[in-house]
Backbone as JSON Lines, residues from 0, in Angstrom:
{"i":0,"aa":"M","n":[-24.13,4.96,-13.23],"ca":[-23.9,4.07,-12.5],"c":[-22.17,4.06,-12.02]}
{"i":1,"aa":"I","n":[-22.2,2.86,-10.78],"ca":[-21.03,2.9,-10.11],"c":[-19.87,1.86,-10.89]}
{"i":2,"aa":"R","n":[-19.05,1.58,-11.29],"ca":[-17.89,0.6,-11.04],"c":[-16.93,0.37,-10.44]}
{"i":3,"aa":"T","n":[-17.24,-0.82,-9.73],"ca":[-16.36,-1.55,-8.44],"c":[-15.06,-2.06,-9.47]}
{"i":4,"aa":"V","n":[-14.04,-1.6,-9.24],"ca":[-12.36,-1.72,-9.25],"c":[-12.24,-2.57,-8.6]}
{"i":5,"aa":"A","n":[-11.77,-3.85,-9.36],"ca":[-10.94,-5.36,-8.85],"c":[-9.83,-5.32,-8.18]}
{"i":6,"aa":"H","n":[-8.51,-4.47,-9.05],"ca":[-7.46,-4.41,-8.75],"c":[-6.4,-2.87,-8.99]}
{"i":7,"aa":"K","n":[-5.68,-2.79,-9.37],"ca":[-4.76,-0.99,-9.54],"c":[-4.87,-1.18,-10.93]}
{"i":8,"aa":"G","n":[-4.59,-2.17,-11.59],"ca":[-4.19,-2.08,-13.2],"c":[-5.24,-1.83,-13.94]}
{"i":9,"aa":"E","n":[-6.79,-1.95,-12.97],"ca":[-8.11,-1.38,-13.14],"c":[-8.55,-0.15,-13.01]}
{"i":10,"aa":"F","n":[-7.99,-0.12,-12.01],"ca":[-8.44,1.71,-11.51],"c":[-7.67,2.05,-12.69]}
{"i":11,"aa":"D","n":[-5.94,2.03,-12.6],"ca":[-5.76,2.36,-13.74],"c":[-6.11,2.91,-15.09]}
{"i":12,"aa":"A","n":[-6.22,2.11,-15.32],"ca":[-6.95,1.87,-16.48],"c":[-8.14,2.5,-17.15]}
{"i":13,"aa":"A","n":[-9.16,2.53,-16.13],"ca":[-10.2,3.36,-15.98],"c":[-10.03,4.55,-15.65]}
{"i":14,"aa":"L","n":[-9.15,5.11,-14.74],"ca":[-8.4,6.7,-15.26],"c":[-8.0,7.17,-16.64]}
{"i":15,"aa":"K","n":[-7.25,6.04,-17.08],"ca":[-6.71,6.38,-18.44],"c":[-7.58,6.3,-19.42]}
{"i":16,"aa":"D","n":[-8.91,5.51,-19.76],"ca":[-10.06,5.46,-20.76],"c":[-10.34,6.8,-20.77]}
{"i":17,"aa":"A","n":[-10.71,7.58,-19.7],"ca":[-11.62,8.3,-18.76],"c":[-11.53,9.83,-19.79]}
{"i":18,"aa":"G","n":[-9.65,9.95,-19.75],"ca":[-8.72,10.82,-20.94],"c":[-9.51,12.19,-20.14]}
{"i":19,"aa":"N","n":[-10.19,13.23,-21.14],"ca":[-10.61,14.36,-19.54],"c":[-12.49,14.49,-19.58]}
{"i":20,"aa":"K","n":[-12.62,13.71,-19.07],"ca":[-14.12,12.81,-18.64],"c":[-13.79,13.0,-16.73]}
{"i":21,"aa":"L","n":[-14.68,13.45,-16.89],"ca":[-14.69,13.65,-15.01],"c":[-14.24,12.39,-14.22]}
{"i":22,"aa":"V","n":[-13.47,11.76,-13.43],"ca":[-13.82,10.31,-13.07],"c":[-13.94,10.88,-11.29]}
{"i":23,"aa":"V","n":[-15.04,10.06,-10.06],"ca":[-15.44,10.25,-9.31],"c":[-14.46,9.05,-8.51]}
{"i":24,"aa":"V","n":[-13.92,8.86,-7.65],"ca":[-13.8,8.04,-6.62],"c":[-14.08,7.38,-5.34]}
{"i":25,"aa":"A","n":[-15.49,6.66,-5.15],"ca":[-15.45,6.16,-3.7],"c":[-14.67,5.7,-2.98]}
{"i":26,"aa":"F","n":[-13.79,5.89,-1.89],"ca":[-13.18,5.0,-1.23],"c":[-13.49,4.55,-0.57]}
{"i":27,"aa":"T","n":[-14.18,3.79,0.07],"ca":[-14.92,2.86,0.88],"c":[-14.97,1.41,1.81]}
{"i":28,"aa":"A","n":[-14.84,1.04,2.96],"ca":[-14.61,-0.19,3.33],"c":[-16.24,-1.09,3.85]}
{"i":29,"aa":"E","n":[-16.77,-1.41,3.81],"ca":[-17.88,-2.61,4.25],"c":[-18.43,-2.33,5.5]}
{"i":30,"aa":"W","n":[-17.38,-2.2,6.35],"ca":[-17.2,-2.8,8.06],"c":[-17.72,-1.04,8.26]}
{"i":31,"aa":"N","n":[-17.64,0.28,7.93],"ca":[-17.96,1.05,8.31],"c":[-18.99,2.23,7.65]}
{"i":32,"aa":"G","n":[-19.79,2.8,8.88],"ca":[-20.59,3.35,8.92],"c":[-20.93,4.36,7.77]}
{"i":33,"aa":"P","n":[-20.22,5.39,7.88],"ca":[-19.8,6.47,7.2],"c":[-20.36,6.33,5.79]}
{"i":34,"aa":"S","n":[-19.36,4.7,5.41],"ca":[-19.45,4.78,4.1],"c":[-20.7,3.9,3.62]}
{"i":35,"aa":"H","n":[-21.57,3.44,4.33],"ca":[-23.01,2.95,4.17],"c":[-24.21,4.43,4.17]}
{"i":36,"aa":"L","n":[-23.3,5.01,4.67],"ca":[-24.8,6.28,4.69],"c":[-24.18,7.54,3.6]}
{"i":37,"aa":"M","n":[-23.26,7.33,3.58],"ca":[-22.44,7.96,1.95],"c":[-22.88,7.18,0.89]}
{"i":38,"aa":"A","n":[-23.2,6.11,0.51],"ca":[-23.55,5.07,-0.53],"c":[-25.01,5.27,-1.43]}
{"i":39,"aa":"P","n":[-25.74,5.44,-0.91],"ca":[-27.19,6.01,-1.52],"c":[-27.52,7.61,-2.26]}
{"i":40,"aa":"I","n":[-26.21,8.29,-1.87],"ca":[-25.99,9.89,-2.17],"c":[-24.78,9.98,-3.51]}
{"i":41,"aa":"F","n":[-23.38,8.75,-3.2],"ca":[-22.93,8.45,-4.3],"c":[-24.08,8.05,-5.59]}
{"i":42,"aa":"E","n":[-24.72,7.0,-5.36],"ca":[-25.25,5.99,-6.66],"c":[-26.09,7.13,-6.87]}
{"i":43,"aa":"E","n":[-27.16,7.72,-6.15],"ca":[-27.94,9.31,-6.76],"c":[-27.22,9.69,-8.05]}
{"i":44,"aa":"L","n":[-26.12,10.45,-6.91],"ca":[-25.49,11.72,-7.95],"c":[-24.61,10.38,-9.3]}
{"i":45,"aa":"S","n":[-24.34,9.46,-9.09],"ca":[-23.61,8.64,-10.43],"c":[-24.88,8.26,-11.43]}
{"i":46,"aa":"G","n":[-25.73,8.46,-11.15],"ca":[-27.47,8.39,-11.81],"c":[-27.68,9.56,-12.69]}
{"i":47,"aa":"Q","n":[-27.75,10.79,-11.8],"ca":[-27.98,12.86,-12.19],"c":[-26.31,12.75,-13.07]}
{"i":48,"aa":"H","n":[-25.47,12.2,-12.9],"ca":[-24.13,12.93,-13.84],"c":[-23.97,11.43,-14.37]}
{"i":49,"aa":"T","n":[-24.48,11.32,-16.03],"ca":[-23.96,10.61,-16.84],"c":[-22.2,10.37,-17.22]}
{"i":50,"aa":"K","n":[-22.22,11.53,-17.61],"ca":[-20.93,11.87,-18.47],"c":[-20.41,12.1,-17.7]}
{"i":51,"aa":"V","n":[-20.41,11.39,-16.25],"ca":[-19.41,11.55,-15.13],"c":[-18.99,10.16,-14.92]}
{"i":52,"aa":"V","n":[-17.79,9.47,-14.37],"ca":[-17.81,8.6,-14.46],"c":[-17.23,8.26,-13.0]}
{"i":53,"aa":"F","n":[-17.72,6.95,-12.23],"ca":[-17.94,7.01,-11.05],"c":[-17.24,5.19,-10.54]}
{"i":54,"aa":"L","n":[-16.79,5.3,-9.43],"ca":[-15.8,4.21,-9.34],"c":[-15.73,3.65,-8.03]}
{"i":55,"aa":"G","n":[-15.85,2.68,-7.47],"ca":[-16.25,2.44,-6.12],"c":[-14.44,1.53,-6.23]}
{"i":56,"aa":"V","n":[-14.15,1.88,-4.91],"ca":[-12.74,0.9,-4.62],"c":[-12.57,0.86,-2.7]}
{"i":57,"aa":"D","n":[-12.84,-0.72,-2.55],"ca":[-13.42,-1.3,-0.99],"c":[-11.87,-1.15,-0.97]}
{"i":58,"aa":"V","n":[-11.28,-0.41,-0.27],"ca":[-10.05,-0.17,0.36],"c":[-9.65,-2.16,1.22]}
{"i":59,"aa":"D","n":[-10.2,-2.46,1.59],"ca":[-10.11,-3.46,2.41],"c":[-9.74,-4.24,1.19]}
{"i":60,"aa":"Q","n":[-10.43,-4.75,0.21],"ca":[-10.07,-5.58,-0.67],"c":[-8.74,-5.03,-1.92]}
{"i":61,"aa":"N","n":[-8.55,-3.27,-1.99],"ca":[-7.56,-2.47,-2.52],"c":[-6.64,-1.9,-1.63]}
{"i":62,"aa":"P","n":[-5.67,-2.35,-0.95],"ca":[-5.01,-1.35,-0.2],"c":[-4.13,-1.06,-0.85]}
{"i":63,"aa":"D","n":[-3.74,-1.59,-1.87],"ca":[-2.66,-0.94,-2.79],"c":[-3.34,0.22,-3.59]}
{"i":64,"aa":"I","n":[-4.15,0.36,-3.77],"ca":[-5.0,1.88,-4.1],"c":[-5.69,2.87,-3.37]}
{"i":65,"aa":"A","n":[-5.53,2.22,-2.02],"ca":[-6.09,3.44,-1.29],"c":[-4.5,4.24,-1.26]}
{"i":66,"aa":"K","n":[-3.47,3.07,-0.47],"ca":[-1.78,3.09,-0.26],"c":[-1.81,4.59,-1.99]}
{"i":67,"aa":"A","n":[-1.68,3.79,-2.56],"ca":[-0.95,4.64,-3.82],"c":[-1.38,5.73,-3.78]}
{"i":68,"aa":"C","n":[-3.11,6.15,-2.96],"ca":[-3.89,7.57,-3.73],"c":[-3.89,8.3,-1.95]}
{"i":69,"aa":"N","n":[-3.14,7.14,-1.71],"ca":[-2.56,8.15,-0.36],"c":[-4.3,8.6,0.29]}
{"i":70,"aa":"V","n":[-5.29,7.84,0.64],"ca":[-6.73,7.9,1.33],"c":[-5.87,6.98,2.8]}
{"i":71,"aa":"D","n":[-6.35,8.07,3.63],"ca":[-6.44,7.57,5.21],"c":[-7.52,8.2,5.78]}
{"i":72,"aa":"S","n":[-8.79,7.98,5.78],"ca":[-10.15,8.45,5.78],"c":[-11.16,7.8,4.72]}
{"i":73,"aa":"I","n":[-11.73,6.69,5.5],"ca":[-12.86,6.39,5.09],"c":[-14.13,6.89,5.47]}
{"i":74,"aa":"P","n":[-15.4,6.98,4.87],"ca":[-14.87,7.32,3.18],"c":[-13.74,8.45,2.87]}
{"i":75,"aa":"T","n":[-13.2,8.13,1.31],"ca":[-12.96,9.33,0.72],"c":[-13.33,9.18,-0.71]}
{"i":76,"aa":"F","n":[-14.19,10.82,-0.88],"ca":[-14.17,11.0,-2.09],"c":[-12.81,11.45,-3.41]}
{"i":77,"aa":"Q","n":[-12.12,11.27,-4.1],"ca":[-11.56,11.77,-4.71],"c":[-12.04,12.01,-6.04]}
{"i":78,"aa":"M","n":[-11.53,12.92,-7.64],"ca":[-12.13,13.61,-8.42],"c":[-10.81,13.58,-9.0]}
{"i":79,"aa":"Y","n":[-9.98,13.04,-10.29],"ca":[-9.76,13.12,-11.33],"c":[-10.4,13.53,-12.13]}
{"i":80,"aa":"K","n":[-9.73,13.99,-13.51],"ca":[-8.95,14.23,-15.01],"c":[-7.95,14.53,-15.49]}
{"i":81,"aa":"N","n":[-7.82,13.51,-16.13],"ca":[-6.77,13.54,-16.68],"c":[-5.81,12.89,-16.34]}
{"i":82,"aa":"E","n":[-6.2,11.74,-16.02],"ca":[-5.3,11.2,-14.27],"c":[-4.57,11.81,-13.63]}
{"i":83,"aa":"Q","n":[-5.12,12.79,-13.22],"ca":[-4.81,13.56,-12.29],"c":[-5.49,14.36,-11.63]}
{"i":84,"aa":"K","n":[-5.58,13.91,-10.1],"ca":[-6.17,14.63,-9.15],"c":[-6.33,15.39,-8.54]}
{"i":85,"aa":"I","n":[-7.69,15.87,-8.45],"ca":[-8.56,17.81,-8.27],"c":[-8.77,17.96,-7.22]}
{"i":86,"aa":"D","n":[-9.82,17.52,-6.96],"ca":[-10.21,17.19,-5.54],"c":[-10.5,15.98,-4.42]}
{"i":87,"aa":"E","n":[-10.76,16.22,-3.33],"ca":[-11.18,15.81,-2.57],"c":[-12.13,15.82,-1.24]}
{"i":88,"aa":"L","n":[-12.69,15.36,-1.15],"ca":[-13.93,14.97,-0.48],"c":[-13.98,14.14,0.35]}
{"i":89,"aa":"Y","n":[-14.91,14.33,1.93],"ca":[-15.43,13.25,2.66],"c":[-16.67,13.46,3.23]}
{"i":90,"aa":"A","n":[-16.62,13.09,4.24],"ca":[-18.39,12.82,4.28],"c":[-19.19,13.81,4.05]}
{"i":91,"aa":"V","n":[-19.28,14.82,3.63],"ca":[-20.32,15.88,2.72],"c":[-21.62,15.21,3.01]}
{"i":92,"aa":"P","n":[-22.18,16.4,2.96],"ca":[-23.88,17.05,1.96],"c":[-23.68,16.6,0.75]}
{"i":93,"aa":"K","n":[-24.99,16.24,0.99],"ca":[-25.27,16.04,-0.83],"c":[-25.36,17.97,-1.96]}
{"i":94,"aa":"Y","n":[-24.95,18.08,-1.02],"ca":[-25.28,19.63,-2.33],"c":[-24.08,20.19,-2.81]}
{"i":95,"aa":"R","n":[-22.79,19.31,-1.14],"ca":[-21.99,20.13,-1.74],"c":[-21.28,19.37,-2.78]}
{"i":96,"aa":"F","n":[-21.66,17.76,-2.36],"ca":[-20.74,16.74,-3.41],"c":[-21.78,17.26,-4.89]}
{"i":97,"aa":"N","n":[-22.24,16.78,-4.76],"ca":[-23.02,18.0,-5.68],"c":[-22.12,19.04,-7.15]}
{"i":98,"aa":"A","n":[-22.33,19.98,-6.22],"ca":[-21.81,21.26,-6.62],"c":[-20.21,20.96,-6.49]}
{"i":99,"aa":"A","n":[-19.44,20.41,-5.84],"ca":[-17.63,19.95,-6.69],"c":[-17.68,19.5,-7.61]}
{"i":100,"aa":"I","n":[-18.63,18.19,-8.18],"ca":[-18.95,17.63,-9.57],"c":[-19.09,18.29,-10.69]}
{"i":101,"aa":"E","n":[-20.45,19.23,-10.41],"ca":[-20.89,20.78,-11.58],"c":[-19.72,21.78,-12.03]}
{"i":102,"aa":"E","n":[-18.28,21.33,-10.37],"ca":[-17.34,22.44,-10.89],"c":[-16.82,22.42,-11.17]}
{"i":103,"aa":"H","n":[-16.23,20.36,-11.67],"ca":[-15.09,19.85,-12.38],"c":[-15.65,19.39,-13.32]}
{"i":104,"aa":"K","n":[-16.58,18.88,-13.81],"ca":[-16.94,18.12,-15.14],"c":[-16.74,18.87,-15.96]}
């Protein structure tokens, strides 16, 4: 399940609440073609990795989160553990995305 984040406070709280669980964040935009191509992959992986927290951030609605996380390309997928960024991916094949999740969870 993917939780859509509405504001920076909610984003920060989600990272904190996750503790040592892996958090995967999708930074996307409605107008961005690659975001739409990656969406089904992100959705599928969220169903396969039920002990991982999946967050969605629309960069147009939440530019403060994107700026704080140094997002400069869309889509960007960041992975966090204990509120610290541990990995970052862009539009990658599903097997590579899955391998990164397996590596960090």
